[in-house]
N, C-alpha and C positions, 0 to 999 in steps of 0.2 A: 297537523298543519306544524305544530312545534317541530317536529323531525324534520319535515321538509324545509322549513325556514332555516333550522340550526345547519343541517347538511348543506343545503345551498350556500350559505354563508360560510361554512369550513372550506368547501370546495373552491369558493371564490378567492379566499384567503390564502389556501395553499398554492394555488396557480400563480397568484401575485407574487408570494414569498419565494417561489422556485423559478420565476420568469428569467432571471437572471442567468441560472446554471443551466437552463435548457435552451436558451437562444444561442445557438452556434453561428458563428461567424459565417458569413455567405462564401461557399467555396464556388470555384469555377466549374463550369460544365465539363470541362478537359479534364480536371481533377477528379471529378466524380467517375467519368468513364474509365480513367485509367484505375482507380481505386476498385471498381467493379471488375476489371479484366484480373487484376490481381488478386481480389477475393475469390473469383471463379477458380483460378489456378491453385490456390493455395489453401482456403478456407471452405470452400462450398462441400467437400468430401463428408465433412462433419456437420456444418451448419445449414447445408442445403443451399441451392442456387439462388433462392429467393431470400436467404438469410432467415427462413422462418423456422429453422431447426429440425433437426433429425433424432432419431432413438440415441444417436452419438454424440450430440452437440445441442446446446440450449438456442432458442432463438434470439437472435440480435436486434430484432425490431424494438427501437426505443431505447437501446442501450447508451446511444449517442457517442461522440467522437472522443468523449473522455476514457470512456472503456477501452476502444480499440487502441487509442495513443497508450493507455498503461499496458494492456496485455501483450500487444505486438511490440511496443517500444520497449519491452524489459526482456523480451525474448520467450516470454511464457507462452505465447500462441505464435504458430503452430505449436503443439506439444509434440514433443519427440516420442513419448511413449505414454500410455495411459497408466494413470496411477493415482494415488490418494488426491493428490493435487498438482497443477501445473507449476513447475519450478522454474526460477530465473536462469536464463542462458543467454549467451551472445545472441543478438538480434539477427535474423536473416535478411533485414530489410534496411534501405537507406532511410533517413529522416522524411525525406520527400515521398516515398512509397508509402511510408506511415501513414502520412498526412492525408495522402490520396485515399487510403483504405477507410481512414477515419472520416473523411468527407463524403465517402459513399454511404457508410452505415449511416452517418447523420442524416444524409438526404432520405432515408428511408422513413423515419418518423422522427419527432422532437425528442431529444434524450440531452443528458449532462454534456456541456462543452468543455473543452479544453480550457483549462482556467487562464484568467487573465495575468498578464506578467507583473502586476502590481503585488500581487498576491504572494509572489514567489521570491521576493529579495532577501528574504530572512532579515528583515529590519523591523519586526514586531515586537510585542511585548514578550520577553523570555519568562519573566515570572508567571504571567497568565498562562503562557504556552505550556509551561512545566506542570502548573496545578491541572489544566485541561487534559493532559497527557495521562496524569497520574489517574484521573478520574476514569477516562474512556478508554485508555490504550494499554496501561501497564500492565493489566493482570494478563495479558497475551504476550505483548511485546517487551516485558520487562520495563522496571523504571528508567533504566537507562537506554531503551531501544536496542538491547542485545538479542531479542528474540526467544523464544521459548516453545517446548513440546504443546501440541494438542492431542486429541484422541485419534484413534484410528491411522496413524502413520502420517497425521497432518502436523504442520508446525507454523507458527507466526516467524516469518522472517526478521532477521536484524535489518536495523534501518541505517546502519553506519554506510555511508557514502551512497546512498539513494538520491537520485536528482528531485529537485524539489518539485517539480510539475508531476512527477510520479507519486509522491507522498500525497498530494493535493487529490490527485485522481482516483488514488485508492481510497481515501477517505469519502470522496464524493461517489464511488460507484460500489464499493464493497466487494472486492473481488475473494474469491475463495471463501474461506469461512469468515471474512470480515464482515461486521455490520455495516450498513450504509449511513453515513453522517451526512444527510443533507442540509440545506441552508437553514433548515428549521431546527435542527439539531445542533449544528455547529455553524455559525456565521462565517462568510469568508474571511472576515478578520480573525476569527477564532482559529481557523485553518491556518492561517498564515502565522499566528503566534505559536502554534504547534510546530510548524516547520522552522521557526526562529529557534525555538528551544532544541529541537534534534540537531541543528546546525551548530549551535552553541557546544552541545556535548561533542560533535566532532571536532571542533576546533580547539577544544579547551581540555587539557591532559586531566586525569583524576588528581585531585588534591591530595589524596590519601595514599599515592604511591601506586604500585603494580596494581592494575585492575582485575587481573584473573579472570578476564572475560567478561568482566561486568555482570556476571552470573548470581552474584549475591553471596549470602550466608553458606549455601551448600559447597560451593567451589572453595570459600575461604576456609570452611571448617575442614574439607577434604585436604587442603594444603598444610593445616595445621596437624592433623592426624599422622598425614604420611611423612612430611619433611620435619615438623617441630618434634613430634614424638621421635622420628626416626633419628634425628640429631640428637636427643637426650639420650637413646640407647646407645648410639655409638659412642658418645662421649663416656657414658658409664662402663662399656667394655674397655675403651682405651685406657680409663683410669684403673680399672681393675688389674688390666694386663700389665701396666706401669709397675703397680705395687708388688706384684708377684717376681 
Protein backbone atom coordinates (compact mmCIF):
# COMPACT_ATOMS: atom_id res chain seq x y z
CA UNK A 1 0.00 0.00 0.00
CA UNK A 2 2.87 2.33 0.83
CA UNK A 3 4.57 1.65 -2.49
CA UNK A 4 1.32 2.15 -4.42
CA UNK A 5 0.57 5.41 -2.61
CA UNK A 6 4.04 6.94 -3.04
CA UNK A 7 4.31 5.69 -6.65
CA UNK A 8 0.94 7.14 -7.57
CA UNK A 9 1.75 10.46 -5.91
CA UNK A 10 5.10 10.62 -7.71
CA UNK A 11 3.48 9.87 -11.08
CA UNK A 12 0.89 12.58 -10.50
CA UNK A 13 3.53 15.11 -9.47
CA UNK A 14 5.75 14.21 -12.46
CA UNK A 15 2.95 14.61 -14.98
CA UNK A 16 1.99 17.95 -13.44
CA UNK A 17 5.55 19.24 -13.35
CA UNK A 18 6.19 18.33 -16.98
CA UNK A 19 2.80 19.36 -18.34
CA UNK A 20 4.08 22.66 -19.70
CA UNK A 21 6.90 21.08 -21.70
CA UNK A 22 4.68 18.30 -23.08
CA UNK A 23 1.78 20.45 -24.19
CA UNK A 24 2.60 21.32 -27.77
CA UNK A 25 0.69 24.13 -29.45
CA UNK A 26 -2.19 22.96 -31.62
CA UNK A 27 -1.11 22.65 -35.26
CA UNK A 28 -3.40 22.69 -38.25
CA UNK A 29 -4.28 19.43 -39.94
CA UNK A 30 -2.78 20.77 -43.15
CA UNK A 31 0.56 21.32 -41.41
CA UNK A 32 0.46 17.80 -39.98
CA UNK A 33 -0.34 16.31 -43.40
CA UNK A 34 2.50 18.22 -45.05
CA UNK A 35 4.84 17.08 -42.29
CA UNK A 36 3.81 13.46 -42.81
CA UNK A 37 4.64 13.72 -46.53
CA UNK A 38 8.04 15.24 -45.80
CA UNK A 39 8.70 12.58 -43.17
CA UNK A 40 7.79 9.76 -45.57
CA UNK A 41 10.11 11.19 -48.23
CA UNK A 42 13.12 12.00 -46.08
CA UNK A 43 13.01 10.16 -42.75
CA UNK A 44 11.00 6.94 -43.09
CA UNK A 45 13.93 4.96 -44.51
CA UNK A 46 15.55 4.90 -41.08
CA UNK A 47 12.67 5.64 -38.70
CA UNK A 48 9.90 3.67 -40.44
CA UNK A 49 6.76 4.91 -42.16
CA UNK A 50 4.92 5.06 -38.84
CA UNK A 51 7.95 6.61 -37.03
CA UNK A 52 8.09 3.53 -34.81
CA UNK A 53 11.77 2.96 -35.58
CA UNK A 54 13.80 0.35 -37.46
CA UNK A 55 17.16 -1.32 -37.05
CA UNK A 56 18.73 1.81 -38.54
CA UNK A 57 16.93 4.47 -36.49
CA UNK A 58 15.11 4.86 -33.17
CA UNK A 59 11.40 5.33 -32.64
CA UNK A 60 10.21 8.93 -32.70
CA UNK A 61 6.97 8.26 -30.86
CA UNK A 62 6.88 10.69 -27.94
CA UNK A 63 10.02 12.69 -28.76
CA UNK A 64 7.86 15.78 -29.36
CA UNK A 65 8.25 18.76 -31.64
CA UNK A 66 11.30 20.07 -29.75
CA UNK A 67 13.46 17.10 -30.80
CA UNK A 68 12.46 17.49 -34.45
CA UNK A 69 13.06 21.23 -34.44
CA UNK A 70 16.54 20.68 -32.97
CA UNK A 71 17.67 17.71 -35.06
CA UNK A 72 16.26 18.87 -38.40
CA UNK A 73 16.64 22.60 -37.75
CA UNK A 74 20.39 22.24 -37.13
CA UNK A 75 20.90 19.98 -40.14
CA UNK A 76 21.86 16.97 -38.04
CA UNK A 77 18.97 15.05 -39.57
CA UNK A 78 18.74 13.52 -42.07
CA UNK A 79 22.28 12.21 -41.49
CA UNK A 80 24.63 12.50 -44.44
CA UNK A 81 26.52 9.36 -43.43
CA UNK A 82 26.49 6.95 -40.51
CA UNK A 83 29.04 7.85 -37.89
CA UNK A 84 29.65 8.08 -34.13
CA UNK A 85 27.16 10.97 -33.98
CA UNK A 86 25.13 13.24 -36.22
CA UNK A 87 27.08 16.40 -37.00
CA UNK A 88 25.66 19.86 -37.60
CA UNK A 89 25.42 20.89 -41.26
CA UNK A 90 23.32 23.28 -43.38
CA UNK A 91 19.65 22.34 -43.09
CA UNK A 92 17.87 20.85 -46.10
CA UNK A 93 14.48 22.33 -45.23
CA UNK A 94 12.85 25.70 -44.79
CA UNK A 95 11.60 26.84 -41.37
CA UNK A 96 8.04 26.10 -42.48
CA UNK A 97 8.93 22.55 -43.51
CA UNK A 98 10.73 21.94 -40.22
CA UNK A 99 7.64 23.19 -38.38
CA UNK A 100 5.41 20.86 -40.44
CA UNK A 101 7.55 17.80 -39.60
CA UNK A 102 7.64 18.83 -35.94
CA UNK A 103 3.84 19.13 -35.97
CA UNK A 104 3.48 15.66 -37.48
CA UNK A 105 5.74 13.99 -34.92
CA UNK A 106 4.03 15.90 -32.10
CA UNK A 107 0.65 14.62 -33.33
CA UNK A 108 1.73 11.00 -32.82
CA UNK A 109 2.16 11.24 -29.04
CA UNK A 110 2.72 13.88 -26.33
CA UNK A 111 6.31 15.05 -25.96
CA UNK A 112 8.51 18.09 -25.23
CA UNK A 113 7.26 21.11 -27.17
CA UNK A 114 9.19 23.90 -28.85
CA UNK A 115 10.01 26.39 -26.04
CA UNK A 116 8.06 29.57 -25.49
CA UNK A 117 9.65 32.77 -26.73
CA UNK A 118 9.76 34.26 -23.22
CA UNK A 119 12.59 31.88 -22.26
CA UNK A 120 14.74 32.68 -25.29
CA UNK A 121 15.34 36.41 -24.85
CA UNK A 122 18.74 36.10 -23.11
CA UNK A 123 17.62 38.54 -20.41
CA UNK A 124 17.82 36.15 -17.46
CA UNK A 125 20.24 35.93 -14.52
CA UNK A 126 23.74 35.62 -15.99
CA UNK A 127 25.36 34.73 -12.66
CA UNK A 128 22.90 31.92 -11.94
CA UNK A 129 23.25 30.69 -15.53
CA UNK A 130 27.03 30.58 -15.22
CA UNK A 131 26.82 28.56 -12.01
CA UNK A 132 24.29 26.12 -13.49
CA UNK A 133 26.39 25.74 -16.63
CA UNK A 134 29.55 24.97 -14.63
CA UNK A 135 27.71 22.37 -12.55
CA UNK A 136 25.78 20.62 -15.34
CA UNK A 137 27.47 21.31 -18.68
CA UNK A 138 31.11 22.41 -18.37
CA UNK A 139 32.50 18.89 -17.95
CA UNK A 140 31.68 18.22 -21.62
CA UNK A 141 31.23 21.61 -23.29
CA UNK A 142 34.07 23.43 -21.45
CA UNK A 143 33.36 26.26 -19.01
CA UNK A 144 33.41 28.75 -21.89
CA UNK A 145 31.19 26.59 -24.11
CA UNK A 146 34.06 25.85 -26.51
CA UNK A 147 33.22 22.13 -26.74
CA UNK A 148 35.36 19.10 -26.06
CA UNK A 149 36.20 15.53 -27.03
CA UNK A 150 34.29 12.51 -25.72
CA UNK A 151 34.92 8.79 -26.13
CA UNK A 152 34.64 6.62 -29.27
CA UNK A 153 34.98 9.50 -31.73
CA UNK A 154 32.15 11.53 -30.22
CA UNK A 155 32.37 15.14 -29.08
CA UNK A 156 30.48 17.90 -27.33
CA UNK A 157 30.03 20.73 -29.85
CA UNK A 158 30.98 24.35 -29.30
CA UNK A 159 28.02 26.51 -28.27
CA UNK A 160 29.16 29.79 -29.77
CA UNK A 161 26.64 31.06 -32.31
CA UNK A 162 23.98 28.44 -31.54
CA UNK A 163 20.45 29.83 -31.63
CA UNK A 164 18.70 30.17 -28.29
CA UNK A 165 15.81 27.84 -29.08
CA UNK A 166 18.22 25.10 -30.19
CA UNK A 167 20.15 25.40 -26.89
CA UNK A 168 16.89 25.12 -24.95
CA UNK A 169 15.71 22.15 -27.03
CA UNK A 170 19.02 20.35 -26.55
CA UNK A 171 18.67 20.65 -22.78
CA UNK A 172 15.06 19.51 -22.99
CA UNK A 173 15.53 16.48 -25.26
CA UNK A 174 19.12 15.32 -24.66
CA UNK A 175 20.40 14.69 -28.20
CA UNK A 176 23.39 12.42 -28.93
CA UNK A 177 25.30 11.79 -25.66
CA UNK A 178 23.75 14.71 -23.83
CA UNK A 179 21.60 13.96 -20.76
CA UNK A 180 18.01 15.16 -20.58
CA UNK A 181 17.38 18.19 -18.35
CA UNK A 182 13.62 18.23 -18.02
CA UNK A 183 11.75 20.82 -15.98
CA UNK A 184 12.27 18.80 -12.81
CA UNK A 185 16.07 19.02 -13.23
CA UNK A 186 16.34 22.54 -14.59
CA UNK A 187 13.28 24.78 -14.55
CA UNK A 188 12.43 26.79 -17.69
CA UNK A 189 13.88 29.87 -15.99
CA UNK A 190 17.09 27.97 -15.19
CA UNK A 191 17.40 27.07 -18.86
CA UNK A 192 16.78 30.71 -19.77
CA UNK A 193 19.56 31.74 -17.37
CA UNK A 194 22.00 29.30 -18.99
CA UNK A 195 21.13 30.71 -22.41
CA UNK A 196 21.73 34.22 -21.03
CA UNK A 197 25.19 33.17 -19.82
CA UNK A 198 26.14 31.64 -23.17
CA UNK A 199 24.98 34.72 -25.04
CA UNK A 200 26.97 36.87 -22.61
CA UNK A 201 30.11 34.90 -23.52
CA UNK A 202 29.37 35.46 -27.22
CA UNK A 203 28.92 39.20 -26.88
CA UNK A 204 31.77 40.01 -24.50
CA UNK A 205 35.45 39.52 -25.38
CA UNK A 206 37.80 37.78 -22.99
CA UNK A 207 39.14 40.28 -20.40
CA UNK A 208 42.42 38.34 -20.32
CA UNK A 209 43.30 38.94 -23.96
CA UNK A 210 43.61 36.35 -26.73
CA UNK A 211 41.45 33.33 -25.86
CA UNK A 212 43.44 30.62 -27.70
CA UNK A 213 40.18 28.90 -28.54
CA UNK A 214 38.98 29.01 -24.90
CA UNK A 215 40.44 25.52 -24.48
CA UNK A 216 42.03 26.27 -21.11
CA UNK A 217 45.46 25.44 -19.66
CA UNK A 218 46.34 22.81 -22.28
CA UNK A 219 46.26 25.30 -25.15
CA UNK A 220 47.87 28.00 -23.02
CA UNK A 221 50.68 25.69 -21.87
CA UNK A 222 51.32 24.53 -25.42
CA UNK A 223 51.52 28.16 -26.56
CA UNK A 224 54.09 28.94 -23.87
CA UNK A 225 56.22 25.87 -24.68
CA UNK A 226 56.25 26.47 -28.42
CA UNK A 227 56.30 30.24 -28.74
CA UNK A 228 57.63 31.32 -25.34
CA UNK A 229 60.55 28.91 -25.13
CA UNK A 230 61.04 29.20 -28.89
CA UNK A 231 61.47 32.96 -28.54
CA UNK A 232 63.96 32.48 -25.68
CA UNK A 233 66.02 30.03 -27.76
CA UNK A 234 65.94 32.39 -30.75
CA UNK A 235 67.14 35.34 -28.63
CA UNK A 236 69.89 33.18 -27.09
CA UNK A 237 71.15 32.13 -30.53
CA UNK A 238 71.04 35.74 -31.73
CA UNK A 239 73.03 36.97 -28.73
CA UNK A 240 75.63 34.21 -29.13
CA UNK A 241 76.03 34.87 -32.85
CA UNK A 242 76.39 38.61 -32.22
CA UNK A 243 79.17 38.13 -29.65
CA UNK A 244 81.11 35.96 -32.12
